[in-house]
C-alpha positions in Angstrom: 103.1 6.0 -127.3 102.5 9.8 -128.2 100.4 9.9 -131.1 100.3 12.9 -133.6 97.1 14.9 -134.4 95.7 13.5 -137.8 92.0 13.9 -138.7 89.6 13.1 -141.5 85.8 13.8 -141.1 83.3 12.1 -143.3 80.6 14.8 -143.7 80.4 16.9 -146.9 83.1 19.3 -145.6 85.7 16.5 -145.9 84.3 14.1 -148.7 82.9 15.1 -152.0 81.5 12.2 -154.2 81.8 12.4 -157.9 80.5 10.0 -160.6 83.6 7.7 -160.4 85.7 9.1 -157.5 85.8 10.6 -154.0 87.6 13.8 -153.2 88.8 13.8 -149.6 90.5 16.0 -147.2 92.9 15.3 -144.3 94.5 17.5 -141.7 97.6 17.2 -139.8 99.6 19.3 -137.3 101.8 21.9 -138.9 104.5 21.1 -136.4 104.5 17.4 -137.7 107.3 16.8 -140.2 105.3 15.1 -142.8 107.2 14.1 -146.0 104.2 12.3 -147.8 100.6 11.5 -147.3 98.9 8.7 -149.2 95.3 7.5 -149.6 95.4 3.7 -149.4 92.5 2.0 -151.4 91.8 -1.2 -153.3 90.1 -0.3 -156.7 90.8 -3.8 -158.0 91.3 -5.7 -154.7 94.9 -4.7 -154.8 96.5 -2.0 -152.8 96.9 1.4 -154.4 98.6 4.3 -152.8 97.6 7.7 -154.1 99.6 10.7 -153.3 97.8 13.5 -151.6 98.5 17.2 -152.4 99.8 19.4 -149.7 97.4 22.4 -149.5 97.2 25.5 -147.4 98.1 25.7 -143.8 95.9 27.5 -141.4 97.0 28.3 -137.9 98.2 24.9 -136.6 96.5 22.8 -139.3 98.0 21.5 -142.4 95.5 20.5 -145.1 96.0 17.6 -147.5 93.8 17.0 -150.6 93.3 13.9 -152.6 91.1 11.9 -155.0 90.5 8.1 -155.1 88.4 6.0 -157.5 85.1 4.6 -156.4 85.1 0.9 -156.6 83.4 -0.6 -159.6 83.4 -4.2 -158.5 81.6 -3.7 -155.2 79.2 -1.3 -153.5 81.6 -0.2 -150.8 84.8 1.8 -151.3 87.3 1.4 -148.5 90.1 3.8 -147.8 92.6 4.9 -145.1 95.5 7.3 -145.0 99.3 6.5 -144.8 101.4 9.3 -143.3 105.2 9.3 -143.7 107.1 11.4 -141.3 110.8 11.8 -140.2 111.1 8.6 -138.3 108.5 6.4 -139.6 104.8 6.2 -140.5 101.3 6.6 -139.0 98.0 5.3 -140.2 94.8 7.4 -139.8 91.6 5.2 -139.9 88.2 5.1 -138.5 89.2 4.0 -135.1 92.0 6.5 -134.7 95.7 6.5 -135.3 98.1 3.5 -135.3 101.7 2.8 -136.3 100.8 0.1 -138.9 98.2 -0.5 -141.5 94.8 -1.3 -140.0 92.4 -4.2 -140.9 89.7 -3.5 -143.4 87.1 -3.4 -140.7 88.8 -0.1 -139.5 88.9 1.6 -142.9 86.6 4.4 -143.7 83.8 3.4 -145.9 81.6 4.8 -148.5 78.6 3.2 -150.2 77.9 4.8 -153.6 75.0 2.5 -154.5 72.7 2.2 -151.3 72.2 5.0 -149.0 69.5 5.7 -146.3 66.9 8.3 -146.8 68.2 11.7 -146.1 65.3 12.6 -143.7 66.0 10.0 -141.2 69.1 11.7 -139.6 67.1 14.9 -139.1 64.3 13.2 -137.0 63.6 12.8 -133.2 61.7 9.6 -132.9 59.4 8.7 -130.0 58.6 5.2 -129.3 55.1 4.3 -128.0 53.7 1.0 -126.6 50.1 1.7 -127.7 48.3 -0.1 -124.8 50.1 2.1 -122.2 50.3 5.5 -123.8 46.7 6.9 -123.7 43.1 5.7 -123.8 41.1 7.6 -126.3 38.2 5.3 -126.8 37.2 3.1 -123.7 34.4 1.5 -125.7 36.9 -0.7 -127.5 39.0 -1.5 -124.5 39.7 -5.1 -123.8 37.5 -6.6 -121.0 38.5 -9.0 -118.3 37.8 -12.6 -119.4 36.9 -11.5 -123.0 39.0 -14.2 -124.5 42.1 -16.3 -123.6 45.6 -16.0 -125.1 46.4 -19.7 -125.2 43.5 -21.9 -125.8 41.6 -21.9 -122.4 44.7 -20.4 -120.6 45.7 -16.8 -120.0 42.4 -15.0 -119.8 42.6 -11.3 -120.5 42.8 -9.0 -117.5 41.5 -5.4 -117.7 43.3 -3.1 -115.3 42.7 0.6 -114.3 45.0 3.1 -115.8 48.2 3.4 -113.7 47.8 0.1 -111.8 50.9 -1.8 -111.3 52.0 -4.2 -114.1 52.3 -7.9 -112.9 55.6 -9.5 -112.5 57.6 -11.2 -115.2 56.3 -14.6 -116.2 52.8 -14.1 -114.8 49.9 -12.4 -116.6 52.1 -9.6 -118.2 51.0 -10.3 -121.9 47.3 -10.7 -121.0 46.9 -7.4 -119.0 45.3 -4.5 -120.8 45.0 -0.9 -119.8 43.2 0.5 -122.7 45.7 2.6 -124.6 44.7 2.9 -128.3 45.3 4.8 -131.5 42.7 7.5 -130.6 44.6 8.1 -127.4 47.9 8.6 -129.5 46.0 10.7 -132.0 44.6 12.9 -129.2 48.2 13.7 -128.0 49.7 14.8 -131.3 49.7 18.5 -130.0 51.5 17.3 -126.9 54.1 15.3 -128.9 54.7 18.2 -131.3 55.1 20.6 -128.4 57.8 18.4 -126.8 59.5 18.6 -130.4 59.0 15.1 -131.6 59.1 14.6 -135.4 58.6 10.8 -135.9 56.6 8.2 -134.1 57.6 4.5 -133.8 54.8 2.4 -132.7 55.0 -1.1 -131.3 52.9 -3.5 -133.3 49.3 -2.4 -133.9 48.0 -5.3 -136.1 45.5 -7.8 -134.8 46.9 -10.0 -132.1 45.8 -11.5 -128.8 48.6 -10.1 -126.5 49.0 -6.6 -125.4 52.5 -6.3 -126.9 51.2 -7.7 -130.2 54.3 -9.5 -131.4 51.9 -12.4 -132.1 50.1 -11.4 -135.2 46.8 -13.0 -136.3 46.0 -10.6 -139.2 48.7 -8.5 -141.1 46.1 -6.5 -143.1 44.0 -5.2 -140.2 44.6 -3.0 -137.2 43.7 -4.7 -133.9 39.9 -3.9 -133.0 40.9 -3.0 -129.5 43.3 -0.3 -130.8 41.3 1.2 -133.5 40.4 0.7 -137.2 42.3 1.0 -140.6 40.3 4.1 -141.4 41.3 5.8 -138.2 44.9 4.8 -138.7 44.8 6.3 -142.2 43.5 9.5 -140.9 46.1 9.7 -138.2 49.0 9.3 -140.7 47.5 11.9 -142.8 47.3 14.3 -139.9 51.0 13.4 -139.0 52.1 14.2 -142.5 50.1 17.6 -142.4 52.2 18.3 -139.4 55.5 17.4 -141.1 55.9 14.4 -139.0 56.8 10.6 -139.9 55.6 7.3 -138.7 57.4 3.9 -138.4 55.4 0.6 -137.8 56.7 -2.6 -136.2 56.7 -5.5 -138.6 56.6 -9.1 -137.2 57.3 -11.3 -140.1 59.6 -13.9 -138.7 56.7 -15.8 -136.8 53.0 -15.4 -136.3 50.5 -16.2 -133.5 49.5 -19.8 -132.9 46.0 -18.3 -133.3 46.7 -17.0 -136.8 44.2 -18.6 -139.3 47.1 -20.2 -141.1 48.1 -22.1 -138.0 44.8 -22.1 -135.9 46.3 -24.2 -132.9 43.1 -23.8 -130.9 40.7 -24.3 -133.8 39.1 -20.9 -133.3 38.8 -19.8 -136.9 35.7 -20.0 -139.2 35.0 -23.3 -141.0 34.5 -21.2 -144.2 38.1 -20.7 -144.7 40.9 -23.5 -145.2 41.8 -25.4 -142.1 44.9 -24.2 -140.2 48.1 -26.1 -140.4 48.2 -27.5 -136.8 46.9 -31.0 -136.3 46.2 -31.1 -140.0 48.9 -32.3 -142.3 46.7 -31.8 -145.3 46.2 -28.1 -144.7 46.8 -25.7 -147.5 49.0 -23.8 -144.9 51.0 -26.6 -143.7 54.2 -25.5 -145.6 53.6 -21.9 -144.3 55.4 -23.2 -141.1 58.0 -25.6 -140.2 56.7 -28.9 -139.0 58.6 -32.2 -138.4 56.8 -34.4 -141.0 53.1 -35.1 -140.2 53.5 -34.6 -136.6 52.5 -31.6 -134.5 56.1 -30.8 -133.7 57.0 -27.5 -135.1 59.6 -24.7 -134.8 58.7 -21.7 -132.7 60.4 -18.5 -132.4 63.2 -18.9 -129.8 61.5 -22.1 -128.8 58.4 -20.4 -127.8 55.3 -22.6 -128.8 52.9 -19.7 -129.2 55.0 -18.1 -131.9 55.3 -20.5 -134.8 58.1 -19.5 -137.2 57.2 -18.9 -140.8 58.9 -20.9 -143.5 60.3 -18.4 -146.1 61.4 -21.2 -148.5 57.7 -21.3 -149.4 56.9 -19.0 -152.4 53.4 -18.4 -151.0 54.9 -17.1 -147.8 57.3 -14.8 -149.9 54.4 -13.7 -152.0 52.3 -12.6 -149.0 54.9 -11.0 -147.1 57.2 -9.1 -149.7 57.2 -10.5 -153.2 53.5 -10.2 -154.4 52.1 -7.0 -155.8 49.7 -6.9 -152.8 52.5 -8.0 -150.3 52.0 -6.8 -146.7 55.3 -4.8 -146.8 54.0 -2.8 -149.7 50.4 -2.6 -148.7 50.9 -0.2 -145.7 53.3 2.0 -147.6 50.6 2.7 -150.2 47.6 4.9 -149.9 45.6 5.4 -147.8 48.2 4.6 -145.2 51.4 5.8 -146.6 53.6 4.9 -143.6 57.2 6.2 -143.9 59.2 3.4 -142.3 59.3 -0.3 -141.1 61.0 -1.6 -138.1 61.5 -5.3 -138.8 61.4 -7.4 -135.6 64.2 -10.0 -135.1 65.0 -9.7 -138.8 68.3 -11.5 -138.3 66.5 -14.6 -137.4 64.2 -15.1 -140.4 65.2 -17.5 -143.1 64.8 -21.1 -144.3 64.6 -24.1 -142.0 65.2 -24.2 -138.3 67.9 -21.4 -138.3 68.3 -18.3 -140.3 69.6 -19.8 -143.5 69.7 -17.4 -146.5 68.9 -14.7 -144.2 70.7 -11.9 -146.2 68.8 -12.8 -149.2 65.5 -12.2 -147.5 66.5 -9.0 -145.8 67.6 -7.6 -149.2 64.2 -8.7 -150.5 62.3 -6.9 -147.7 64.4 -3.8 -148.5 63.8 -3.9 -152.2 60.0 -4.5 -151.7 59.7 -1.5 -149.5 61.8 0.8 -151.7 59.9 -0.4 -154.8 56.9 1.4 -153.3 58.6 4.3 -151.5 62.3 4.8 -152.3 62.5 7.0 -149.2 61.2 4.3 -146.8 63.4 3.8 -143.8 64.3 0.2 -143.3 65.2 -0.5 -139.8 66.3 -3.9 -138.1 66.1 -5.0 -134.6 69.4 -6.4 -133.4 70.4 -6.6 -129.8 74.1 -7.3 -130.6 76.7 -6.4 -133.2 75.0 -6.0 -136.5 77.4 -4.5 -139.0 76.8 -7.4 -141.5 73.2 -6.1 -142.2 74.3 -2.5 -142.1 76.5 -2.0 -145.2 73.7 -0.3 -147.1 72.2 -3.0 -149.2 70.1 -4.6 -146.4 69.1 -2.2 -143.6 69.3 1.6 -143.5 69.9 1.4 -139.8 69.4 -0.8 -136.8 68.1 -0.3 -133.2 71.6 0.5 -132.1 71.9 -1.5 -129.0 75.4 -2.7 -129.6 76.9 0.6 -131.0 75.1 3.0 -128.4 72.8 1.5 -125.8 75.3 -1.1 -124.5 78.3 1.2 -124.1 76.3 4.0 -122.7 74.6 1.6 -120.2 78.1 0.2 -119.2 79.7 3.8 -118.7 76.7 5.4 -116.9 74.9 2.5 -115.2 77.8 0.0 -114.8 75.7 -2.8 -116.2 75.9 -4.8 -119.3 72.9 -6.1 -121.5 72.4 -8.8 -119.1 72.4 -6.5 -116.1 75.7 -7.9 -114.9 78.2 -5.6 -113.4 80.3 -3.9 -116.1 82.4 -1.0 -115.4 84.3 1.0 -118.3 86.1 4.3 -118.2 86.0 7.1 -120.7 88.8 5.8 -122.9 87.2 2.4 -123.1 83.8 4.0 -123.9 85.4 5.9 -126.9 87.1 2.7 -128.0 83.7 0.8 -127.9 81.8 3.6 -129.7 84.5 4.0 -132.5 84.7 0.2 -133.0 81.1 -0.1 -133.5 80.6 2.9 -135.6 83.6 2.6 -138.0 82.4 -0.6 -139.3 79.5 1.1 -141.1 79.5 3.6 -144.0 79.1 7.1 -142.7 75.5 7.7 -143.9 74.5 4.6 -142.2 76.1 5.6 -139.0 73.9 8.7 -139.1 70.7 6.5 -139.7 71.3 4.3 -136.6 68.5 4.5 -134.2 70.0 5.5 -130.8 68.0 4.7 -127.6 68.7 4.6 -123.9 66.0 2.1 -123.3 62.9 0.4 -124.9 60.1 -1.9 -124.5 62.7 -4.7 -124.2 64.9 -3.2 -121.6 64.9 -1.8 -118.1 64.0 1.8 -118.1 67.2 3.9 -117.9 66.2 5.9 -115.0 65.6 2.8 -113.0 68.9 1.3 -114.2 70.7 4.3 -112.5 68.6 3.8 -109.5 66.5 7.0 -110.1 69.6 9.2 -110.4 68.2 12.0 -112.5 71.6 13.8 -112.9 73.1 10.6 -114.5 70.2 10.2 -116.8 70.5 13.8 -117.9 74.0 13.1 -118.9 73.0 10.1 -120.8 70.2 12.2 -122.6 72.8 14.8 -123.5 74.9 12.0 -125.1 71.8 10.7 -127.0 71.1 14.0 -128.6 74.8 15.0 -129.2 76.2 11.8 -130.6 76.2 10.3 -134.2 72.9 8.6 -135.0 69.2 9.4 -134.8 67.8 9.7 -131.3 64.7 7.9 -130.1 63.0 8.5 -126.8 61.0 5.8 -125.2 57.6 7.2 -124.1 57.4 8.7 -120.6 61.2 9.4 -120.4 60.3 13.1 -120.4 58.3 12.7 -117.2 60.8 10.4 -115.4 58.7 7.1 -115.8 60.4 4.4 -114.0 60.3 0.6 -114.8 62.2 -2.5 -114.2 62.5 -5.4 -116.8 59.8 -6.6 -119.0 56.9 -6.2 -118.4 57.5 -3.5 -115.7 59.2 -1.2 -118.4 55.7 -0.9 -120.0 54.0 1.0 -117.3 51.1 3.5 -118.2 52.0 7.0 -119.0 51.3 9.2 -116.0 49.6 12.1 -117.6 49.2 13.9 -114.3 53.0 14.8 -114.6 52.5 16.8 -117.7 50.2 19.2 -116.0 51.6 22.8 -115.0 53.6 22.6 -111.8 54.0 18.8 -112.0 56.5 18.5 -114.8 59.9 17.2 -113.6 63.2 18.7 -114.6 63.7 16.2 -117.2 60.8 17.5 -119.3 62.4 20.9 -119.9 65.9 19.5 -120.5 64.6 17.0 -123.1 62.6 19.8 -124.7 65.7 21.9 -124.8 67.9 19.1 -126.3 65.2 18.5 -129.0 65.2 21.9 -129.9 69.0 22.2 -130.3 69.2 19.0 -132.2 66.5 19.9 -134.8 68.1 23.4 -135.4 71.7 22.1 -135.9 73.2 20.6 -139.0 76.2 19.8 -137.0 74.3 17.7 -134.5 72.3 15.8 -137.2 74.9 15.4 -139.9 78.4 16.7 -138.7 81.5 14.5 -138.3 82.6 13.6 -134.8 86.0 14.4 -133.5 87.1 13.3 -130.0 89.0 16.0 -128.0 89.7 14.3 -124.7 88.8 11.1 -122.8 90.1 10.6 -119.3 88.9 8.5 -116.3 85.1 9.4 -116.1 85.1 12.5 -118.3 85.2 13.1 -122.1 84.5 15.7 -124.8 83.8 15.4 -128.5 82.9 17.9 -131.3 80.2 17.5 -133.9 80.9 19.9 -136.9 80.1 20.8 -140.4 82.1 23.4 -142.4 80.2 26.3 -140.9 78.9 25.0 -137.5 80.4 23.3 -134.4 79.0 22.0 -131.1 81.2 20.4 -128.4 79.6 17.8 -126.0 81.5 17.7 -122.6 80.5 15.3 -120.0 81.9 14.6 -116.3 80.3 11.5 -115.0 82.6 11.3 -112.1 81.8 12.0 -108.5 84.1 15.0 -108.1 84.9 18.3 -109.9 87.2 18.0 -113.0 89.1 20.4 -115.1 88.8 19.6 -118.8 91.3 20.9 -121.2 90.0 21.2 -124.8 92.5 21.6 -127.7 90.1 23.6 -129.9 93.0 24.3 -132.3 92.4 20.8 -133.6 89.0 22.2 -134.9 90.6 25.1 -136.5 89.6 27.3 -133.6 92.4 29.6 -132.3 90.2 32.2 -130.7 86.5 32.9 -130.1 83.8 32.1 -127.5 82.3 29.1 -126.2 78.7 29.2 -124.8 76.9 26.3 -123.1 73.5 26.2 -124.8 72.0 24.5 -121.8 73.2 26.8 -119.0 74.3 30.1 -120.8 77.8 29.9 -119.3 80.6 31.3 -121.5 84.3 30.8 -121.9 86.9 32.6 -124.0 89.2 30.6 -126.4 92.9 31.8 -126.3 95.7 30.4 -128.4 93.5 27.4 -129.4 92.9 26.1 -125.9 90.2 26.4 -123.3 89.9 24.9 -119.8 86.6 24.1 -118.3 85.8 23.2 -114.7 83.0 20.8 -114.5 81.2 19.9 -111.3 80.6 16.3 -110.6 77.8 14.8 -112.8 77.7 17.8 -115.0 77.7 18.1 -118.8 77.4 20.8 -121.4 76.6 21.3 -125.1 78.9 24.2 -126.2 78.5 26.2 -129.3 81.7 27.5 -130.9 81.6 31.2 -132.1 84.8 31.8 -134.1 
């Protein structure tokens, strides 16, 4: 079925919100015989078709203008476009064009009540696993045998920087290499030179493991990483550099060593006894025990991570509801953090499961925003998370489903479980569109896009050390809709398999003159382009072509346009770009990565891309 050209972007060039209405613009091809265009919306849960006004035509584009009411009964306004032509109708929606009315999940969405902080989309995040980034104060490093992670089991193991990480299921969580906050602090100049604007730190609060997702004290930095005072100084310095910081919050569960639980009886007798083996404990209802027994619910069935009971008002007050709640504490002076990343936020709730989860996620959001209305509220979700991303719960999510999964399938031919999964370019576009369209536009821009993280195999290892393929994926990371986040060491081609091998020490020798790999320069170039372009941070996305293993899309605002073109195939491809669809009939394309140029004639241009080649093309009209 040959579909016509119809398009509606969602940035400010296409959509203007008023107090009670949205003004929208749509374009069609001049050659298409259109009789009427309607905006379909549901201001009172009943269909309303609003006639659009035919505006000016420019070259091959016909512009249509309309205004629809903002819903007063709900936060989100849904809308789509119905186009009548000589022989029938077409519908334009977030996933593309279809001959019938689409389901609501494919409609364009605008949330007039809850919107993410404007600063987020302009950032380049850099994720750091603190124990493996840099050792700035060896005096506080964990020593071998200093303590055990589980009673008398899992003694700590101190390793030399750069030594191999143990295999999965062995001593991974109890191995320490000495990375700390001072080490991160010492590398601020390096990070700023790379172009990073925001840091995302894996947990830094007191905890026995190296990963620190087993908190024992929510109000203090782990003594082997630094001090509260040092952290406050670090944040102040970051802010002086116009940089942001996001901390990892683990509120679904605690360590079995937390004083509230105290499974191994390690805490002082001066405080109330822990809940384990003590039905009379003041903290008993902080967790979820089976009667007076020692049976309790652990996160994902893991006994060392007892799950908190959020139906308990004392837990609520401590974590988010009280004036001095932990969520609020770190947003206030002297710490003033800018963002929270909430670990496994979809799993917290009442009882064994996640009952009443949405209520608590909203409460977390409200608590954070009550202290800092510009706080970025980010959730961890490994799979489809649109339920949490309509604006009233999370500003964004770690975008595994909407970015990492499809990018992995296309470039590495693996799914999230590392099973074989091969998709072509049209299937990639379909997956990306499907995931993105379920969210309001501003939340799409605030999704945290990553190629890899502390929970996944490193992308370079996933593609069998094929740097050409990784470079294409990095190009996609910085050109696509959403906020890019780079996992530490990516710039120096740090390899790593699945957890814990993906948490290797940063090889600082690779940053010395003459030792930097090609990826360093490319990443720095991509970061510079991203930061300097409103189109790449805020612009609408428009797919131009997708065939076999190559595709091209545009990111554009009213005054700026970039085109990302990628050939992931093993042979040279000629890529035809219909630039007239962008309103470009003539002009010049220049690849900002290579400097190569092409002339645009009659709204078209053909590029010949070698195998495993991509470009980021600026459009000079």
